C-alpha positions in Angstrom: -19.6 -8.2 -17.5 -15.9 -8.9 -17.5 -13.2 -6.3 -16.8 -12.2 -6.3 -20.4 -15.8 -5.8 -21.6 -16.2 -2.8 -19.2 -12.9 -1.2 -20.3 -13.9 -1.7 -23.9 -17.3 -0.1 -23.3 -15.6 2.8 -21.5 -13.2 3.3 -24.4 -16.2 3.3 -26.8 -18.1 5.9 -24.6 -15.0 8.1 -24.7 -14.6 7.7 -28.4 -18.2 8.3 -29.4 -18.6 11.2 -27.0 -15.2 12.7 -27.7 -14.2 12.4 -24.0 -10.4 12.1 -24.0 -9.8 12.8 -20.3 -13.0 11.6 -18.7 -12.7 10.2 -15.2 -12.8 6.4 -15.1 -15.4 6.3 -12.4 -17.7 8.7 -14.3 -17.6 6.4 -17.4 -17.8 3.2 -15.1 -21.0 4.6 -13.6 -22.6 4.8 -17.0 -21.6 1.2 -17.8 -22.7 -0.1 -14.4 -26.1 1.6 -14.6 -26.6 0.0 -18.0 -25.6 -3.4 -16.7 -27.7 -3.2 -13.5 -31.0 -2.4 -15.3 -33.5 -5.0 -14.1 -30.9 -6.8 -12.0 -29.9 -7.0 -8.4 -26.4 -6.3 -7.0 -26.0 -10.0 -6.2 -26.2 -10.7 -9.9 -23.0 -8.8 -10.6 -19.8 -10.8 -10.9 -18.5 -9.7 -7.5 -15.2 -11.5 -8.1 -14.5 -9.0 -11.0 -15.0 -6.2 -8.5 -12.8 -7.5 -5.7 -10.0 -9.3 -7.4 -6.6 -7.6 -7.8 -6.7 -5.1 -10.8 -10.5 -5.4 -10.6 -13.0 -2.6 -10.5 -12.7 -1.9 -6.7 -9.0 -1.5 -7.0 -9.3 0.8 -10.0 -12.0 2.9 -8.2 -9.9 3.1 -5.0 -6.7 4.0 -6.8 -8.2 6.8 -9.0 -10.7 8.3 -6.7 -10.2 11.2 -4.2 -11.8 10.1 -0.9 -10.7 11.2 2.6 -9.8 8.1 4.7 -12.0 9.4 7.6 -15.1 9.6 5.3 -14.5 6.0 4.1 -14.2 4.8 7.7 -17.3 6.7 8.7 -19.4 5.1 6.0 -17.8 1.7 6.6 -18.8 1.9 10.2 -22.4 2.5 9.3 -22.3 -0.4 6.8 -20.8 -2.7 9.5 -23.7 -1.7 11.9 -26.2 -2.6 9.2 -24.4 -5.9 8.6 -24.9 -6.9 12.2 -28.6 -6.2 11.9 -29.1 -8.5 8.9 -27.6 -11.7 10.2 -31.0 -13.1 11.1 -32.5 -12.4 7.6 -32.3 -15.4 5.2 -30.2 -14.8 2.0 -33.2 -14.6 -0.3 -35.4 -12.6 2.2 -36.0 -8.9 1.5 -34.4 -6.4 3.7 -36.6 -5.2 6.6 -38.1 -1.7 6.4 -35.9 -0.3 9.1 -32.8 -1.5 7.3 -34.0 -0.2 4.0 -34.5 3.2 5.6 -31.0 3.2 7.0 -29.6 2.1 3.6 -31.4 5.0 1.9 -30.3 7.4 4.7 -26.7 6.8 3.6 -27.3 8.6 0.3 -27.9 12.1 1.7 -24.9 11.6 4.0 -22.8 10.8 1.0 -24.2 13.8 -0.9 -23.2 16.0 2.1 -19.7 14.6 2.0 -19.5 15.2 -1.7 -20.7 18.7 -1.3 -18.0 19.3 1.2 -15.5 17.8 -1.2 -14.4 15.0 1.2 -15.5 12.4 -1.3 -15.4 12.6 -5.1 -18.7 13.4 -6.8 -18.3 10.3 -9.1 -17.8 8.1 -6.0 -21.0 9.6 -4.6 -22.8 8.7 -7.8 -21.3 5.2 -7.8 -22.4 4.6 -4.2 -25.8 6.1 -4.8 -26.4 3.7 -7.7 -25.5 0.7 -5.6 -27.5 1.9 -2.5 -30.6 2.6 -4.6 -30.4 -0.9 -5.9 -29.7 -2.3 -2.4 -32.6 -0.7 -0.6 -35.1 -2.9 -2.5 -32.9 -5.9 -2.4 -32.3 -9.0 -0.3 -29.7 -10.0 2.3 -27.5 -11.5 -0.5 -27.5 -8.1 -2.3 -26.3 -6.5 0.9 -23.6 -9.1 1.2 -22.5 -8.4 -2.4 -22.5 -4.7 -1.7 -20.5 -5.3 1.5 -17.8 -7.3 -0.4 -17.5 -4.5 -3.0 -17.3 -1.7 -0.3 -14.8 -3.6 1.8 -12.6 -4.2 -1.2 -12.6 -0.5 -2.1 -11.6 0.4 1.5 -8.8 -2.2 1.5 -7.4 -1.1 -1.9 -7.8 2.6 -1.0 -5.7 2.0 2.1 -3.1 0.1 0.0 -2.8 2.8 -2.7 -3.2 5.8 -0.3 -1.3 4.8 2.8 -1.5 6.9 5.9 1.5 9.3 5.9 3.7 9.2 9.0 
C-alpha cells in the first residue's frame, strides 16, 4: 500500500460516504484495517510509515495527543523492547509479553476517555496492538519503528513551548 493509494482510498471513502470533514486518522484506520486483514504488521511497508510526509508524520501532525501520554506509552514500549531481544525475529512473542502488549489497550482507552489522546489515535494503536499480540518479534520491531516515528514527528510538529 503506497501513500498515494491510501490517500486515494481515503478520498474515495469520503466521497462515497459524503464525509467532507472527516478526520484523516479515522479514515486511515478504515484503510489500515482493510489492508491488515490476514497480515502481520511486519508485512506493511514500514518505510511508507516512517519516511518524511509518510503516514507517521501525517498522524503526528494532525492528531491531538498530550506529549506526556506519548512518553508514558513510549516508555512502556521501550521496556517491552528490552524483553524481546532474546527472541528470534520469526519466533512468536512469549505469553508474558503478549499480556503486556494487550494491557496497553485499556491504558490507551483510559487516556482517550480522559481526552489526553485522540479517540482515533486510540483506535489506530488498538488496531496495531491487537495484531501485535499474536505476532512475532519482527512484528514488534515494525510496530516500534512506526511508534518511534510518530513520537519524533509529533515532537517536531508540536514543539514544547518555552
